[in-house]
MARLOFI-698471 format. One record per residue (C-alpha): chain; x, y, z. Coordinates in nm, 2 decimals. Layout:
+------+--------+--------+--------+
: unit :      u :      v :      w :
+------+--------+--------+--------+
:    A :      X :      Y :      Z :
...
+------+--------+--------+--------+
END
This chain:
+------+--------+--------+--------+
: unit :      u :      v :      w :
+------+--------+--------+--------+
:    A :  -1.81 :   0.50 :  -0.45 :
:    A :  -1.62 :   0.82 :  -0.53 :
:    A :  -1.66 :   1.15 :  -0.37 :
:    A :  -1.50 :   1.45 :  -0.54 :
:    A :  -1.50 :   1.76 :  -0.37 :
:    A :  -1.73 :   2.03 :  -0.51 :
:    A :  -1.73 :   2.40 :  -0.46 :
:    A :  -2.04 :   2.41 :  -0.32 :
:    A :  -1.88 :   2.20 :  -0.06 :
:    A :  -1.56 :   2.42 :   0.02 :
:    A :  -1.84 :   2.67 :   0.06 :
:    A :  -2.02 :   2.48 :   0.31 :
:    A :  -1.72 :   2.37 :   0.53 :
:    A :  -1.60 :   2.77 :   0.48 :
:    A :  -1.88 :   2.85 :   0.64 :
:    A :  -1.88 :   2.66 :   0.90 :
:    A :  -1.55 :   2.75 :   1.00 :
:    A :  -1.66 :   3.11 :   0.98 :
:    A :  -1.96 :   3.00 :   1.20 :
:    A :  -1.73 :   2.87 :   1.52 :
:    A :  -1.66 :   3.23 :   1.75 :
:    A :  -1.28 :   3.02 :   1.84 :
:    A :  -1.20 :   2.98 :   1.50 :
:    A :  -1.04 :   3.37 :   1.46 :
:    A :  -0.84 :   3.36 :   1.81 :
:    A :  -0.71 :   3.01 :   1.75 :
:    A :  -0.58 :   3.04 :   1.39 :
:    A :  -0.36 :   3.28 :   1.54 :
:    A :  -0.27 :   3.08 :   1.82 :
:    A :  -0.19 :   2.81 :   1.64 :
:    A :  -0.03 :   2.96 :   1.34 :
:    A :   0.17 :   3.16 :   1.55 :
:    A :   0.32 :   2.90 :   1.83 :
:    A :   0.24 :   2.54 :   1.65 :
:    A :   0.00 :   2.29 :   1.72 :
:    A :   0.21 :   2.11 :   2.05 :
:    A :   0.25 :   2.45 :   2.20 :
:    A :  -0.12 :   2.55 :   2.13 :
:    A :  -0.22 :   2.21 :   2.27 :
:    A :   0.01 :   2.17 :   2.60 :
:    A :  -0.18 :   2.09 :   2.90 :
:    A :   0.03 :   2.23 :   3.17 :
:    A :  -0.16 :   2.03 :   3.44 :
:    A :   0.05 :   1.74 :   3.30 :
:    A :   0.39 :   1.88 :   3.47 :
:    A :   0.25 :   1.85 :   3.85 :
:    A :   0.07 :   1.54 :   3.78 :
:    A :   0.37 :   1.39 :   3.66 :
:    A :   0.67 :   1.52 :   3.92 :
:    A :   0.97 :   1.32 :   3.98 :
:    A :   0.90 :   1.15 :   4.33 :
:    A :   0.92 :   0.76 :   4.33 :
:    A :   0.87 :   0.52 :   4.59 :
:    A :   1.10 :   0.29 :   4.44 :
:    A :   1.42 :   0.48 :   4.29 :
:    A :   1.74 :   0.32 :   4.17 :
:    A :   2.10 :   0.49 :   4.19 :
:    A :   2.17 :   0.50 :   3.81 :
:    A :   2.44 :   0.76 :   3.74 :
:    A :   2.46 :   0.99 :   3.46 :
:    A :   2.24 :   1.02 :   3.15 :
:    A :   2.42 :   0.92 :   2.85 :
:    A :   2.35 :   1.09 :   2.49 :
:    A :   2.27 :   0.84 :   2.15 :
:    A :   2.31 :   1.20 :   1.93 :
:    A :   2.26 :   1.23 :   1.55 :
:    A :   2.22 :   0.80 :   1.55 :
:    A :   1.92 :   0.52 :   1.61 :
:    A :   2.11 :   0.36 :   1.91 :
:    A :   1.85 :   0.36 :   2.17 :
:    A :   1.85 :   0.00 :   2.17 :
:    A :   2.23 :  -0.05 :   2.25 :
:    A :   2.25 :   0.26 :   2.48 :
:    A :   1.90 :   0.11 :   2.67 :
:    A :   2.08 :  -0.27 :   2.68 :
:    A :   2.47 :  -0.19 :   2.79 :
:    A :   2.32 :   0.10 :   3.06 :
:    A :   2.13 :  -0.22 :   3.22 :
:    A :   2.43 :  -0.38 :   3.26 :
:    A :   2.62 :  -0.07 :   3.32 :
:    A :   2.38 :  -0.01 :   3.61 :
:    A :   2.48 :  -0.36 :   3.77 :
:    A :   2.86 :  -0.28 :   3.72 :
:    A :   2.86 :   0.05 :   3.91 :
:    A :   2.70 :  -0.09 :   4.20 :
:    A :   2.97 :  -0.41 :   4.24 :
:    A :   3.30 :  -0.24 :   4.13 :
:    A :   3.19 :   0.16 :   4.27 :
:    A :   3.23 :   0.29 :   3.92 :
:    A :   3.17 :   0.60 :   3.88 :
:    A :   2.89 :   0.81 :   3.80 :
:    A :   2.99 :   0.88 :   3.45 :
:    A :   3.12 :   0.55 :   3.33 :
:    A :   3.00 :   0.36 :   3.03 :
:    A :   3.01 :   0.04 :   2.77 :
:    A :   3.13 :   0.13 :   2.45 :
:    A :   2.82 :   0.17 :   2.25 :
:    A :   3.07 :   0.23 :   1.91 :
:    A :   3.21 :  -0.11 :   2.00 :
:    A :   2.91 :  -0.27 :   1.98 :
:    A :   2.76 :  -0.07 :   1.62 :
:    A :   3.08 :  -0.15 :   1.47 :
:    A :   2.95 :  -0.53 :   1.52 :
:    A :   2.60 :  -0.48 :   1.40 :
:    A :   2.67 :  -0.31 :   1.10 :
:    A :   2.87 :  -0.57 :   1.02 :
:    A :   2.69 :  -0.84 :   1.11 :
:    A :   2.34 :  -0.66 :   0.95 :
:    A :   2.56 :  -0.64 :   0.62 :
:    A :   2.62 :  -1.02 :   0.62 :
:    A :   2.22 :  -1.05 :   0.74 :
:    A :   2.10 :  -0.86 :   0.47 :
:    A :   2.33 :  -1.07 :   0.16 :
:    A :   2.17 :  -1.44 :   0.33 :
:    A :   1.82 :  -1.30 :   0.29 :
:    A :   1.90 :  -1.13 :  -0.05 :
:    A :   2.02 :  -1.50 :  -0.18 :
:    A :   1.72 :  -1.64 :   0.06 :
:    A :   1.46 :  -1.46 :  -0.19 :
:    A :   1.64 :  -1.43 :  -0.51 :
:    A :   1.39 :  -1.68 :  -0.69 :
:    A :   1.13 :  -1.39 :  -0.63 :
:    A :   1.08 :  -1.07 :  -0.81 :
:    A :   1.15 :  -0.76 :  -0.72 :
:    A :   0.84 :  -0.61 :  -0.70 :
:    A :   0.78 :  -0.93 :  -0.43 :
:    A :   0.68 :  -0.74 :  -0.10 :
:    A :   0.98 :  -0.90 :   0.06 :
:    A :   1.22 :  -0.85 :  -0.19 :
:    A :   1.07 :  -0.46 :  -0.18 :
:    A :   1.12 :  -0.47 :   0.19 :
:    A :   1.46 :  -0.56 :   0.22 :
:    A :   1.55 :  -0.30 :  -0.02 :
:    A :   1.34 :  -0.08 :   0.17 :
:    A :   1.58 :  -0.09 :   0.42 :
:    A :   1.91 :  -0.29 :   0.37 :
:    A :   2.09 :  -0.20 :   0.77 :
:    A :   1.97 :   0.05 :   0.96 :
:    A :   2.10 :   0.21 :   1.35 :
:    A :   1.79 :   0.04 :   1.51 :
:    A :   1.74 :  -0.28 :   1.67 :
:    A :   1.59 :  -0.52 :   1.97 :
:    A :   1.72 :  -0.69 :   2.23 :
:    A :   1.79 :  -1.01 :   2.14 :
:    A :   1.98 :  -0.85 :   1.87 :
:    A :   2.22 :  -0.72 :   2.12 :
:    A :   2.25 :  -1.05 :   2.31 :
:    A :   2.37 :  -1.23 :   1.96 :
:    A :   2.64 :  -0.97 :   1.93 :
:    A :   2.76 :  -0.95 :   2.26 :
:    A :   2.77 :  -1.32 :   2.26 :
:    A :   3.01 :  -1.33 :   1.97 :
:    A :   3.23 :  -1.02 :   2.05 :
:    A :   3.19 :  -0.96 :   2.41 :
:    A :   3.19 :  -0.60 :   2.55 :
:    A :   3.44 :  -0.30 :   2.63 :
:    A :   3.44 :  -0.01 :   2.84 :
:    A :   3.40 :   0.34 :   2.64 :
:    A :   3.75 :   0.43 :   2.71 :
:    A :   3.87 :   0.17 :   2.51 :
:    A :   3.68 :   0.22 :   2.18 :
:    A :   3.54 :   0.60 :   2.22 :
:    A :   3.25 :   0.79 :   1.98 :
:    A :   3.35 :   0.85 :   1.66 :
:    A :   3.21 :   1.12 :   1.42 :
:    A :   3.01 :   0.86 :   1.23 :
:    A :   2.93 :   0.69 :   1.59 :
:    A :   2.74 :   1.00 :   1.66 :
:    A :   2.61 :   1.08 :   1.37 :
:    A :   2.51 :   0.84 :   1.15 :
:    A :   2.29 :   0.92 :   0.84 :
:    A :   2.64 :   0.95 :   0.62 :
:    A :   2.76 :   0.60 :   0.67 :
:    A :   2.43 :   0.47 :   0.65 :
:    A :   2.36 :   0.58 :   0.31 :
:    A :   2.67 :   0.49 :   0.17 :
:    A :   2.62 :   0.15 :   0.35 :
:    A :   2.26 :   0.12 :   0.19 :
:    A :   2.39 :   0.20 :  -0.13 :
:    A :   2.66 :  -0.10 :  -0.12 :
:    A :   2.40 :  -0.38 :   0.03 :
:    A :   2.16 :  -0.26 :  -0.31 :
:    A :   2.46 :  -0.28 :  -0.51 :
:    A :   2.56 :  -0.61 :  -0.39 :
:    A :   2.20 :  -0.71 :  -0.38 :
:    A :   2.23 :  -0.73 :  -0.79 :
:    A :   2.51 :  -0.91 :  -0.82 :
:    A :   2.38 :  -1.16 :  -0.57 :
:    A :   2.05 :  -1.18 :  -0.75 :
:    A :   2.22 :  -1.18 :  -1.09 :
:    A :   2.47 :  -1.46 :  -0.96 :
:    A :   2.20 :  -1.69 :  -0.88 :
:    A :   2.00 :  -1.63 :  -1.18 :
:    A :   2.32 :  -1.76 :  -1.39 :
:    A :   2.28 :  -2.06 :  -1.19 :
:    A :   2.62 :  -1.99 :  -0.97 :
:    A :   2.76 :  -2.26 :  -0.77 :
:    A :   2.78 :  -2.24 :  -0.44 :
:    A :   3.13 :  -2.21 :  -0.41 :
:    A :   3.14 :  -1.93 :  -0.62 :
:    A :   2.87 :  -1.72 :  -0.42 :
:    A :   3.04 :  -1.77 :  -0.11 :
:    A :   3.36 :  -1.64 :  -0.22 :
:    A :   3.17 :  -1.34 :  -0.36 :
:    A :   2.98 :  -1.26 :  -0.04 :
:    A :   3.39 :  -1.28 :   0.16 :
:    A :   3.53 :  -1.03 :  -0.10 :
:    A :   3.13 :  -0.82 :   0.00 :
:    A :   3.26 :  -0.86 :   0.36 :
:    A :   3.58 :  -0.76 :   0.33 :
:    A :   3.44 :  -0.43 :   0.15 :
:    A :   3.19 :  -0.38 :   0.43 :
:    A :   3.43 :  -0.46 :   0.72 :
:    A :   3.71 :  -0.15 :   0.58 :
:    A :   3.44 :   0.08 :   0.52 :
:    A :   3.33 :   0.03 :   0.89 :
:    A :   3.67 :   0.06 :   1.03 :
:    A :   3.73 :   0.38 :   0.84 :
:    A :   3.42 :   0.51 :   0.98 :
:    A :   3.40 :   0.39 :   1.35 :
:    A :   3.82 :   0.27 :   1.42 :
:    A :   3.89 :  -0.08 :   1.39 :
:    A :   3.76 :  -0.27 :   1.71 :
:    A :   3.98 :  -0.31 :   1.99 :
:    A :   4.08 :  -0.63 :   2.02 :
:    A :   4.28 :  -0.63 :   2.37 :
:    A :   4.29 :  -0.34 :   2.60 :
:    A :   4.38 :  -0.25 :   2.97 :
:    A :   4.11 :  -0.14 :   3.19 :
:    A :   4.18 :   0.17 :   3.42 :
:    A :   3.96 :   0.37 :   3.64 :
:    A :   3.95 :   0.55 :   4.01 :
:    A :   3.65 :   0.43 :   4.15 :
:    A :   3.41 :   0.64 :   4.40 :
:    A :   3.62 :   0.67 :   4.71 :
:    A :   3.89 :   0.76 :   4.41 :
:    A :   4.08 :   0.44 :   4.42 :
:    A :   4.30 :   0.37 :   4.14 :
:    A :   4.23 :   0.00 :   3.91 :
:    A :   4.42 :  -0.13 :   3.61 :
:    A :   4.36 :  -0.43 :   3.44 :
:    A :   4.55 :  -0.53 :   3.16 :
:    A :   4.58 :  -0.71 :   2.89 :
:    A :   4.20 :  -0.79 :   2.85 :
:    A :   3.98 :  -0.94 :   2.57 :
:    A :   3.60 :  -0.80 :   2.48 :
:    A :   3.51 :  -1.13 :   2.61 :
:    A :   3.67 :  -1.19 :   2.90 :
:    A :   3.59 :  -0.79 :   3.00 :
:    A :   3.23 :  -0.85 :   3.02 :
:    A :   3.26 :  -1.21 :   3.17 :
:    A :   3.45 :  -1.09 :   3.47 :
:    A :   3.28 :  -0.75 :   3.48 :
:    A :   2.93 :  -0.80 :   3.41 :
:    A :   2.88 :  -1.15 :   3.43 :
:    A :   2.53 :  -1.18 :   3.35 :
:    A :   2.43 :  -1.49 :   3.21 :
:    A :   2.23 :  -1.33 :   2.84 :
:    A :   1.99 :  -1.66 :   2.84 :
:    A :   1.83 :  -1.54 :   3.13 :
:    A :   1.69 :  -1.23 :   3.01 :
:    A :   1.39 :  -1.27 :   2.74 :
:    A :   1.16 :  -1.02 :   2.58 :
:    A :   0.78 :  -0.99 :   2.70 :
:    A :   0.58 :  -0.72 :   2.47 :
:    A :   0.18 :  -0.65 :   2.49 :
:    A :   0.04 :  -0.70 :   2.17 :
:    A :  -0.32 :  -0.71 :   2.17 :
:    A :  -0.44 :  -0.79 :   1.84 :
:    A :  -0.62 :  -1.04 :   1.70 :
:    A :  -0.36 :  -1.20 :   1.57 :
:    A :  -0.11 :  -1.27 :   1.86 :
:    A :  -0.26 :  -1.48 :   2.14 :
:    A :  -0.17 :  -1.43 :   2.51 :
:    A :   0.13 :  -1.70 :   2.65 :
:    A :   0.23 :  -1.77 :   2.32 :
:    A :   0.61 :  -1.65 :   2.17 :
:    A :   0.64 :  -1.49 :   1.82 :
:    A :   0.98 :  -1.41 :   1.62 :
:    A :   0.99 :  -1.23 :   1.29 :
:    A :   1.10 :  -1.34 :   0.96 :
:    A :   1.40 :  -1.21 :   0.78 :
:    A :   1.43 :  -1.01 :   1.19 :
:    A :   1.80 :  -1.03 :   1.31 :
:    A :   2.19 :  -0.96 :   1.30 :
:    A :   2.37 :  -1.19 :   1.36 :
:    A :   2.34 :  -1.52 :   1.10 :
:    A :   2.31 :  -1.82 :   1.33 :
:    A :   2.34 :  -1.62 :   1.65 :
:    A :   2.01 :  -1.56 :   1.87 :
:    A :   1.72 :  -1.51 :   1.72 :
:    A :   1.44 :  -1.26 :   1.84 :
:    A :   1.17 :  -1.35 :   2.05 :
:    A :   0.92 :  -1.26 :   2.22 :
:    A :   0.62 :  -1.37 :   2.51 :
:    A :   0.34 :  -1.14 :   2.49 :
:    A :   0.12 :  -1.17 :   2.77 :
:    A :  -0.19 :  -0.94 :   2.95 :
:    A :  -0.09 :  -0.56 :   3.02 :
:    A :  -0.13 :  -0.60 :   3.44 :
:    A :   0.13 :  -0.90 :   3.39 :
:    A :   0.32 :  -0.74 :   3.17 :
:    A :   0.37 :  -0.45 :   3.40 :
:    A :   0.39 :  -0.66 :   3.73 :
:    A :   0.75 :  -0.83 :   3.59 :
:    A :   0.88 :  -0.49 :   3.56 :
:    A :   0.79 :  -0.39 :   3.90 :
:    A :   0.94 :  -0.73 :   4.01 :
:    A :   1.25 :  -0.66 :   3.86 :
:    A :   1.28 :  -0.29 :   3.97 :
:    A :   1.18 :  -0.40 :   4.35 :
:    A :   1.47 :  -0.64 :   4.33 :
:    A :   1.71 :  -0.35 :   4.27 :
:    A :   1.78 :  -0.43 :   3.89 :
:    A :   1.69 :  -0.14 :   3.61 :
:    A :   1.46 :  -0.31 :   3.29 :
:    A :   1.48 :  -0.23 :   2.92 :
:    A :   1.17 :  -0.14 :   2.78 :
:    A :   1.08 :  -0.03 :   2.44 :
:    A :   0.75 :   0.23 :   2.35 :
:    A :   0.62 :   0.47 :   2.11 :
:    A :   0.84 :   0.79 :   2.24 :
:    A :   0.62 :   0.97 :   1.97 :
:    A :   0.33 :   0.97 :   2.11 :
:    A :   0.16 :   1.22 :   2.38 :
:    A :   0.56 :   1.34 :   2.46 :
:    A :   0.68 :   1.65 :   2.59 :
:    A :   1.09 :   1.61 :   2.53 :
:    A :   1.16 :   1.90 :   2.73 :
:    A :   1.02 :   1.89 :   3.05 :
:    A :   1.07 :   1.49 :   3.01 :
:    A :   0.70 :   1.41 :   3.03 :
:    A :   0.51 :   1.09 :   2.87 :
:    A :   0.14 :   1.10 :   2.98 :
:    A :  -0.16 :   1.08 :   2.85 :
:    A :  -0.34 :   1.44 :   2.77 :
:    A :  -0.01 :   1.60 :   2.73 :
:    A :  -0.16 :   1.74 :   2.42 :
:    A :  -0.52 :   1.81 :   2.39 :
:    A :  -0.54 :   1.77 :   2.00 :
:    A :  -0.86 :   1.65 :   2.02 :
:    A :  -0.98 :   1.99 :   2.29 :
:    A :  -0.81 :   2.19 :   2.02 :
:    A :  -0.94 :   2.02 :   1.68 :
:    A :  -1.26 :   1.97 :   1.80 :
:    A :  -1.26 :   1.63 :   1.65 :
:    A :  -1.22 :   1.27 :   1.75 :
:    A :  -0.85 :   1.07 :   1.75 :
:    A :  -0.82 :   0.83 :   2.00 :
:    A :  -0.74 :   0.48 :   1.90 :
:    A :  -0.75 :   0.16 :   2.05 :
:    A :  -0.38 :   0.04 :   2.11 :
:    A :  -0.52 :  -0.27 :   1.91 :
:    A :  -0.60 :  -0.03 :   1.64 :
:    A :  -0.36 :   0.18 :   1.65 :
:    A :  -0.12 :  -0.14 :   1.55 :
:    A :  -0.34 :  -0.31 :   1.35 :
:    A :  -0.37 :   0.05 :   1.13 :
:    A :   0.02 :   0.18 :   1.16 :
:    A :  -0.03 :   0.48 :   1.40 :
:    A :   0.19 :   0.33 :   1.69 :
:    A :   0.46 :   0.08 :   1.70 :
:    A :   0.77 :   0.06 :   1.90 :
:    A :   1.04 :   0.34 :   1.82 :
:    A :   1.25 :   0.37 :   2.12 :
:    A :   1.43 :   0.16 :   2.39 :
:    A :   1.49 :   0.34 :   2.70 :
:    A :   1.50 :   0.21 :   3.09 :
:    A :   1.29 :   0.22 :   3.32 :
:    A :   1.51 :   0.26 :   3.66 :
:    A :   1.24 :   0.37 :   3.91 :
:    A :   0.83 :   0.31 :   4.00 :
:    A :   0.62 :   0.49 :   4.23 :
:    A :   0.37 :   0.22 :   4.37 :
:    A :   0.05 :   0.36 :   4.54 :
:    A :  -0.12 :   0.03 :   4.73 :
:    A :   0.16 :  -0.19 :   4.55 :
:    A :   0.00 :  -0.07 :   4.24 :
:    A :   0.21 :   0.16 :   3.96 :
:    A :   0.08 :   0.48 :   3.93 :
:    A :   0.42 :   0.63 :   3.75 :
:    A :   0.76 :   0.52 :   3.65 :
:    A :   1.11 :   0.66 :   3.62 :
:    A :   1.29 :   0.62 :   3.30 :
:    A :   1.63 :   0.67 :   3.21 :
:    A :   1.68 :   0.83 :   2.84 :
:    A :   1.97 :   0.84 :   2.61 :
:    A :   1.91 :   1.18 :   2.48 :
:    A :   2.15 :   1.37 :   2.73 :
:    A :   2.15 :   1.58 :   3.03 :
:    A :   1.97 :   1.85 :   2.86 :
:    A :   1.60 :   1.77 :   2.83 :
:    A :   1.38 :   1.61 :   3.13 :
:    A :   1.54 :   1.60 :   3.47 :
:    A :   1.88 :   1.57 :   3.37 :
:    A :   1.79 :   1.31 :   3.12 :
:    A :   1.52 :   1.11 :   3.34 :
:    A :   1.15 :   1.13 :   3.23 :
:    A :   0.85 :   1.00 :   3.40 :
:    A :   0.56 :   0.80 :   3.21 :
:    A :   0.24 :   0.78 :   3.35 :
:    A :   0.12 :   0.44 :   3.42 :
:    A :  -0.18 :   0.50 :   3.16 :
:    A :   0.12 :   0.59 :   2.93 :
:    A :   0.23 :   0.28 :   2.98 :
:    A :  -0.08 :   0.10 :   2.88 :
:    A :  -0.09 :   0.25 :   2.56 :
:    A :   0.21 :   0.28 :   2.41 :
:    A :   0.48 :   0.03 :   2.60 :
:    A :   0.53 :  -0.24 :   2.39 :
:    A :   0.81 :  -0.50 :   2.52 :
:    A :   0.96 :  -0.51 :   2.85 :
:    A :   1.31 :  -0.76 :   2.91 :
:    A :   1.31 :  -0.91 :   3.25 :
:    A :   1.47 :  -1.20 :   3.41 :
:    A :   1.33 :  -1.54 :   3.38 :
:    A :   1.33 :  -1.63 :   3.77 :
:    A :   1.04 :  -1.35 :   3.81 :
:    A :   0.80 :  -1.54 :   3.52 :
:    A :   0.54 :  -1.72 :   3.69 :
:    A :   0.52 :  -2.15 :   3.65 :
:    A :   0.23 :  -2.08 :   3.31 :
:    A :   0.46 :  -1.78 :   3.20 :
:    A :   0.80 :  -2.00 :   3.20 :
:    A :   0.65 :  -2.24 :   3.05 :
:    A :   0.47 :  -2.03 :   2.77 :
:    A :   0.81 :  -1.89 :   2.73 :
:    A :   0.95 :  -2.21 :   2.65 :
:    A :   0.71 :  -2.26 :   2.35 :
:    A :   0.83 :  -2.28 :   1.95 :
:    A :   0.79 :  -1.88 :   1.83 :
:    A :   0.53 :  -1.85 :   1.59 :
:    A :   0.67 :  -1.70 :   1.32 :
:    A :   0.54 :  -1.33 :   1.19 :
:    A :   0.56 :  -1.18 :   0.88 :
:    A :   0.88 :  -0.93 :   0.81 :
:    A :   0.66 :  -0.63 :   0.84 :
:    A :   0.50 :  -0.72 :   1.17 :
:    A :   0.47 :  -0.38 :   1.36 :
:    A :   0.65 :  -0.68 :   1.63 :
:    A :   0.92 :  -0.67 :   1.45 :
:    A :   1.00 :  -0.27 :   1.45 :
:    A :   1.35 :  -0.17 :   1.55 :
:    A :   1.37 :   0.04 :   1.82 :
+------+--------+--------+--------+
END
């Protein structure tokens, strides 16, 4: 069936538009102010105030600037919250995101080469090959990917490896790095087609990785191997420890057993059963490192795990679609913040399942839950630490309505000690492998 738009159709649409008494007023309003300003509902300000029955002390909000490192910031923030409590660290203390950024891009390059060789016998128009070449590497990631980096490289305070131009503004290095990776993909695929030996392929990859290391060292600075840790605590007492490695620093000052922390998702689509674990083909960063693994749970259990961890005094890494119904300057994430349906007099609402299946929504940003407002032991709104600096929200903190969480939150990371017996048994299962482009493989 085909349907071309006729002149008669256009005339009918025009007449219907002119017949609506509000059309000219709304046309002037929207053309002058934009869609969001014209549809903003000011009631959302009063409905989402910054008061919470559970409100953890977490210090100053960090700023990822012009980079896609939210997943790193959020994960490192959950660790620094614990460190601040243990060691009385000042509110502005941060772990080095630049250090993790270097190693993530380095490892992602090697992971890309690995996948290029695994798919070298497929044509370039195969969907998997096209998916690889579309974005050889990017800033985003997931919790398990940061764990893989920490297990291999440790962590350092920001004082040991501070921000650089390229860590704060990653677009330039990303463009050059992706060009390099695609260039190298041609070479690797050609070598496979020519029947190159395993030894030749390995030697070629090592030369390529040497180039990658040099490029990243120029962009971010070479990662620190040993350093001294100096700070004044909140009581102005001076502390210094000399000759730490990133691994020894993590062991002493963070001290988490990272195996205790697992990813829980809420994906209410027909292809994903609850109480089942999932992984995603060709998703990761460290070859041989911790794989991505998600446990899919119903939303009520998903939220209860987050509440239980907050009640225990521990903040919660989470992933959501921050682009939907979110007011950045005020720091409000709530359904109805923008009345697009009322403004345009049309239907836009989709179920969470349909939004995932049809590409309308997916996880694209990671933040930290640092509080929750409980009424009759049920959450009504959540306090969120973002990583966009202190000039948005309430000094960088956002409010998320519970209904917004239901619709747009997809992932939380919790300690396994909060799992029920049923959930723990489900989490221990071998994961079902999803296709590379599955929405649960989206990088925050």
